[in-house]
TORKOL-4160 file (C-alpha; in steps of 0.2 Angstrom, whole numbers, padded with zeros to 4 digits, m for minus):
224
<pt num="1" X="0341" Y="0100" Z="m0171"/>
<pt num="2" X="0352" Y="0117" Z="m0167"/>
<pt num="3" X="0361" Y="0128" Z="m0178"/>
<pt num="4" X="0373" Y="0141" Z="m0172"/>
<pt num="5" X="0372" Y="0154" Z="m0187"/>
<pt num="6" X="0363" Y="0155" Z="m0203"/>
<pt num="7" X="0356" Y="0139" Z="m0212"/>
<pt num="8" X="0354" Y="0138" Z="m0231"/>
<pt num="9" X="0343" Y="0124" Z="m0236"/>
<pt num="10" X="0345" Y="0119" Z="m0255"/>
<pt num="11" X="0332" Y="0105" Z="m0254"/>
<pt num="12" X="0318" Y="0103" Z="m0241"/>
<pt num="13" X="0322" Y="0101" Z="m0223"/>
<pt num="14" X="0309" Y="0089" Z="m0213"/>
<pt num="15" X="0306" Y="0096" Z="m0195"/>
<pt num="16" X="0299" Y="0082" Z="m0184"/>
<pt num="17" X="0304" Y="0089" Z="m0166"/>
<pt num="18" X="0312" Y="0105" Z="m0162"/>
<pt num="19" X="0324" Y="0115" Z="m0174"/>
<pt num="20" X="0333" Y="0131" Z="m0166"/>
<pt num="21" X="0343" Y="0144" Z="m0175"/>
<pt num="22" X="0353" Y="0159" Z="m0170"/>
<pt num="23" X="0355" Y="0166" Z="m0187"/>
<pt num="24" X="0343" Y="0167" Z="m0202"/>
<pt num="25" X="0335" Y="0151" Z="m0211"/>
<pt num="26" X="0332" Y="0151" Z="m0229"/>
<pt num="27" X="0326" Y="0137" Z="m0240"/>
<pt num="28" X="0311" Y="0126" Z="m0239"/>
<pt num="29" X="0304" Y="0115" Z="m0225"/>
<pt num="30" X="0291" Y="0103" Z="m0220"/>
<pt num="31" X="0285" Y="0102" Z="m0203"/>
<pt num="32" X="0275" Y="0089" Z="m0193"/>
<pt num="33" X="0261" Y="0094" Z="m0183"/>
<pt num="34" X="0267" Y="0102" Z="m0166"/>
<pt num="35" X="0284" Y="0105" Z="m0170"/>
<pt num="36" X="0294" Y="0118" Z="m0160"/>
<pt num="37" X="0305" Y="0132" Z="m0169"/>
<pt num="38" X="0317" Y="0139" Z="m0158"/>
<pt num="39" X="0328" Y="0155" Z="m0157"/>
<pt num="40" X="0344" Y="0160" Z="m0147"/>
<pt num="41" X="0360" Y="0169" Z="m0148"/>
<pt num="42" X="0354" Y="0187" Z="m0153"/>
<pt num="43" X="0343" Y="0180" Z="m0167"/>
<pt num="44" X="0329" Y="0190" Z="m0175"/>
<pt num="45" X="0311" Y="0183" Z="m0177"/>
<pt num="46" X="0303" Y="0190" Z="m0193"/>
<pt num="47" X="0284" Y="0190" Z="m0195"/>
<pt num="48" X="0279" Y="0172" Z="m0195"/>
<pt num="49" X="0267" Y="0158" Z="m0188"/>
<pt num="50" X="0273" Y="0143" Z="m0179"/>
<pt num="51" X="0266" Y="0128" Z="m0171"/>
<pt num="52" X="0277" Y="0131" Z="m0156"/>
<pt num="53" X="0289" Y="0145" Z="m0152"/>
<pt num="54" X="0304" Y="0141" Z="m0140"/>
<pt num="55" X="0316" Y="0156" Z="m0134"/>
<pt num="56" X="0332" Y="0148" Z="m0127"/>
<pt num="57" X="0342" Y="0164" Z="m0129"/>
<pt num="58" X="0342" Y="0182" Z="m0133"/>
<pt num="59" X="0330" Y="0186" Z="m0148"/>
<pt num="60" X="0321" Y="0201" Z="m0155"/>
<pt num="61" X="0305" Y="0202" Z="m0165"/>
<pt num="62" X="0306" Y="0212" Z="m0181"/>
<pt num="63" X="0286" Y="0209" Z="m0185"/>
<pt num="64" X="0271" Y="0202" Z="m0177"/>
<pt num="65" X="0271" Y="0183" Z="m0173"/>
<pt num="66" X="0257" Y="0170" Z="m0171"/>
<pt num="67" X="0260" Y="0154" Z="m0161"/>
<pt num="68" X="0250" Y="0140" Z="m0153"/>
<pt num="69" X="0263" Y="0140" Z="m0138"/>
<pt num="70" X="0278" Y="0152" Z="m0132"/>
<pt num="71" X="0290" Y="0144" Z="m0122"/>
<pt num="72" X="0303" Y="0157" Z="m0114"/>
<pt num="73" X="0317" Y="0145" Z="m0107"/>
<pt num="74" X="0332" Y="0157" Z="m0107"/>
<pt num="75" X="0340" Y="0175" Z="m0112"/>
<pt num="76" X="0329" Y="0191" Z="m0115"/>
<pt num="77" X="0315" Y="0191" Z="m0129"/>
<pt num="78" X="0314" Y="0209" Z="m0135"/>
<pt num="79" X="0297" Y="0212" Z="m0141"/>
<pt num="80" X="0303" Y="0228" Z="m0150"/>
<pt num="81" X="0286" Y="0236" Z="m0152"/>
<pt num="82" X="0278" Y="0220" Z="m0160"/>
<pt num="83" X="0265" Y="0208" Z="m0154"/>
<pt num="84" X="0264" Y="0189" Z="m0152"/>
<pt num="85" X="0247" Y="0182" Z="m0154"/>
<pt num="86" X="0245" Y="0166" Z="m0143"/>
<pt num="87" X="0231" Y="0153" Z="m0146"/>
<pt num="88" X="0238" Y="0141" Z="m0132"/>
<pt num="89" X="0248" Y="0143" Z="m0118"/>
<pt num="90" X="0264" Y="0153" Z="m0112"/>
<pt num="91" X="0277" Y="0145" Z="m0102"/>
<pt num="92" X="0291" Y="0155" Z="m0094"/>
<pt num="93" X="0304" Y="0143" Z="m0084"/>
<pt num="94" X="0318" Y="0157" Z="m0086"/>
<pt num="95" X="0322" Y="0172" Z="m0096"/>
<pt num="96" X="0314" Y="0189" Z="m0096"/>
<pt num="97" X="0305" Y="0200" Z="m0108"/>
<pt num="98" X="0307" Y="0218" Z="m0113"/>
<pt num="99" X="0301" Y="0230" Z="m0126"/>
<pt num="100" X="0285" Y="0239" Z="m0129"/>
<pt num="101" X="0275" Y="0225" Z="m0138"/>
<pt num="102" X="0262" Y="0212" Z="m0130"/>
<pt num="103" X="0259" Y="0194" Z="m0129"/>
<pt num="104" X="0240" Y="0192" Z="m0133"/>
<pt num="105" X="0231" Y="0177" Z="m0125"/>
<pt num="106" X="0216" Y="0172" Z="m0115"/>
<pt num="107" X="0212" Y="0167" Z="m0097"/>
<pt num="108" X="0218" Y="0150" Z="m0100"/>
<pt num="109" X="0235" Y="0156" Z="m0107"/>
<pt num="110" X="0245" Y="0156" Z="m0091"/>
<pt num="111" X="0250" Y="0174" Z="m0095"/>
<pt num="112" X="0250" Y="0179" Z="m0076"/>
<pt num="113" X="0234" Y="0188" Z="m0075"/>
<pt num="114" X="0217" Y="0179" Z="m0071"/>
<pt num="115" X="0200" Y="0182" Z="m0066"/>
<pt num="116" X="0190" Y="0170" Z="m0056"/>
<pt num="117" X="0178" Y="0165" Z="m0071"/>
<pt num="118" X="0183" Y="0156" Z="m0087"/>
<pt num="119" X="0175" Y="0167" Z="m0102"/>
<pt num="120" X="0179" Y="0166" Z="m0120"/>
<pt num="121" X="0177" Y="0184" Z="m0120"/>
<pt num="122" X="0192" Y="0187" Z="m0110"/>
<pt num="123" X="0208" Y="0192" Z="m0117"/>
<pt num="124" X="0224" Y="0196" Z="m0108"/>
<pt num="125" X="0239" Y="0205" Z="m0115"/>
<pt num="126" X="0256" Y="0205" Z="m0107"/>
<pt num="127" X="0270" Y="0217" Z="m0109"/>
<pt num="128" X="0288" Y="0215" Z="m0101"/>
<pt num="129" X="0290" Y="0234" Z="m0100"/>
<pt num="130" X="0289" Y="0243" Z="m0084"/>
<pt num="131" X="0278" Y="0258" Z="m0082"/>
<pt num="132" X="0280" Y="0274" Z="m0072"/>
<pt num="133" X="0270" Y="0289" Z="m0064"/>
<pt num="134" X="0277" Y="0303" Z="m0055"/>
<pt num="135" X="0295" Y="0295" Z="m0056"/>
<pt num="136" X="0290" Y="0279" Z="m0047"/>
<pt num="137" X="0292" Y="0262" Z="m0058"/>
<pt num="138" X="0281" Y="0246" Z="m0057"/>
<pt num="139" X="0287" Y="0228" Z="m0058"/>
<pt num="140" X="0295" Y="0223" Z="m0074"/>
<pt num="141" X="0278" Y="0219" Z="m0083"/>
<pt num="142" X="0260" Y="0226" Z="m0086"/>
<pt num="143" X="0245" Y="0219" Z="m0092"/>
<pt num="144" X="0229" Y="0225" Z="m0103"/>
<pt num="145" X="0212" Y="0215" Z="m0097"/>
<pt num="146" X="0197" Y="0216" Z="m0107"/>
<pt num="147" X="0179" Y="0208" Z="m0106"/>
<pt num="148" X="0165" Y="0217" Z="m0113"/>
<pt num="149" X="0151" Y="0206" Z="m0106"/>
<pt num="150" X="0158" Y="0203" Z="m0088"/>
<pt num="151" X="0148" Y="0211" Z="m0073"/>
<pt num="152" X="0149" Y="0209" Z="m0055"/>
<pt num="153" X="0164" Y="0210" Z="m0042"/>
<pt num="154" X="0177" Y="0198" Z="m0049"/>
<pt num="155" X="0194" Y="0192" Z="m0040"/>
<pt num="156" X="0209" Y="0198" Z="m0050"/>
<pt num="157" X="0226" Y="0189" Z="m0048"/>
<pt num="158" X="0241" Y="0197" Z="m0054"/>
<pt num="159" X="0257" Y="0183" Z="m0052"/>
<pt num="160" X="0274" Y="0190" Z="m0051"/>
<pt num="161" X="0292" Y="0183" Z="m0052"/>
<pt num="162" X="0307" Y="0187" Z="m0041"/>
<pt num="163" X="0317" Y="0194" Z="m0057"/>
<pt num="164" X="0303" Y="0205" Z="m0061"/>
<pt num="165" X="0301" Y="0216" Z="m0044"/>
<pt num="166" X="0313" Y="0229" Z="m0049"/>
<pt num="167" X="0322" Y="0229" Z="m0033"/>
<pt num="168" X="0305" Y="0231" Z="m0023"/>
<pt num="169" X="0300" Y="0220" Z="m0009"/>
<pt num="170" X="0286" Y="0207" Z="m0013"/>
<pt num="171" X="0276" Y="0210" Z="0004"/>
<pt num="172" X="0276" Y="0229" Z="0000"/>
<pt num="173" X="0267" Y="0227" Z="m0017"/>
<pt num="174" X="0250" Y="0234" Z="m0021"/>
<pt num="175" X="0240" Y="0234" Z="m0038"/>
<pt num="176" X="0238" Y="0249" Z="m0049"/>
<pt num="177" X="0225" Y="0251" Z="m0062"/>
<pt num="178" X="0224" Y="0263" Z="m0077"/>
<pt num="179" X="0210" Y="0265" Z="m0090"/>
<pt num="180" X="0221" Y="0272" Z="m0102"/>
<pt num="181" X="0240" Y="0266" Z="m0099"/>
<pt num="182" X="0245" Y="0283" Z="m0093"/>
<pt num="183" X="0236" Y="0289" Z="m0078"/>
<pt num="184" X="0237" Y="0276" Z="m0065"/>
<pt num="185" X="0227" Y="0273" Z="m0049"/>
<pt num="186" X="0232" Y="0264" Z="m0032"/>
<pt num="187" X="0220" Y="0250" Z="m0030"/>
<pt num="188" X="0228" Y="0239" Z="m0016"/>
<pt num="189" X="0227" Y="0221" Z="m0014"/>
<pt num="190" X="0232" Y="0206" Z="m0004"/>
<pt num="191" X="0250" Y="0197" Z="m0007"/>
<pt num="192" X="0252" Y="0180" Z="m0006"/>
<pt num="193" X="0271" Y="0176" Z="m0005"/>
<pt num="194" X="0270" Y="0158" Z="m0006"/>
<pt num="195" X="0261" Y="0158" Z="m0022"/>
<pt num="196" X="0270" Y="0176" Z="m0028"/>
<pt num="197" X="0254" Y="0184" Z="m0032"/>
<pt num="198" X="0243" Y="0198" Z="m0027"/>
<pt num="199" X="0224" Y="0198" Z="m0029"/>
<pt num="200" X="0209" Y="0210" Z="m0026"/>
<pt num="201" X="0189" Y="0209" Z="m0028"/>
<pt num="202" X="0186" Y="0223" Z="m0041"/>
<pt num="203" X="0172" Y="0229" Z="m0051"/>
<pt num="204" X="0183" Y="0239" Z="m0062"/>
<pt num="205" X="0193" Y="0226" Z="m0070"/>
<pt num="206" X="0194" Y="0231" Z="m0088"/>
<pt num="207" X="0209" Y="0241" Z="m0092"/>
<pt num="208" X="0228" Y="0242" Z="m0088"/>
<pt num="209" X="0235" Y="0232" Z="m0073"/>
<pt num="210" X="0252" Y="0232" Z="m0065"/>
<pt num="211" X="0259" Y="0231" Z="m0046"/>
<pt num="212" X="0271" Y="0242" Z="m0038"/>
<pt num="213" X="0275" Y="0252" Z="m0021"/>
<pt num="214" X="0262" Y="0265" Z="m0015"/>
<pt num="215" X="0269" Y="0283" Z="m0013"/>
<pt num="216" X="0275" Y="0287" Z="0004"/>
<pt num="217" X="0271" Y="0306" Z="0004"/>
<pt num="218" X="0253" Y="0305" Z="m0002"/>
<pt num="219" X="0240" Y="0297" Z="0009"/>
<pt num="220" X="0229" Y="0294" Z="m0008"/>
<pt num="221" X="0244" Y="0287" Z="m0020"/>
<pt num="222" X="0242" Y="0288" Z="m0038"/>
<pt num="223" X="0259" Y="0281" Z="m0042"/>
<pt num="224" X="0264" Y="0264" Z="m0049"/>
């Protein structure tokens, strides 16, 4: 069911499948397990919990959200300084993200950053916000990686989309790391154009990660 505008329910709405709305829902509803709630058309998303959340047009968070799976199929999702806690998977077939909040997930959440081991202690947070240092911008997203028990060198891989490149050339990308999200250090890495990814073996994996272009004037660039 798709509602363009507000929806006021006097009785009880039974949701078995997908219910999408561009405005505000008011009233009571019952939902079957695995239902999907969708937003489009400039809708605002208040603090809520969903089985599955579908973004199929422009939408803005006005509070923190919990969901099993998140599907970004179209439009722009503005995190607006809020967070989405993900217990299942993230699937971005189209659309984009902006805003300073994060999607919090795990190694298996398909957020676009991965380590070569599967560890339940691993948490990954994705923001659709570009970061910058010394006037140079990164691709249109960055991550926080955390695993307090992991040791030894690991292969870290960051995936990117063409619409996240910020007019950069994928072949020129390098990985950058920060311990605090402010001071960024050039790390390097190997770009795989076919897989749209960049990877590196590293001992220093905890912290912030993004990809960008190394500076031209500094032989030891410290930019994103």
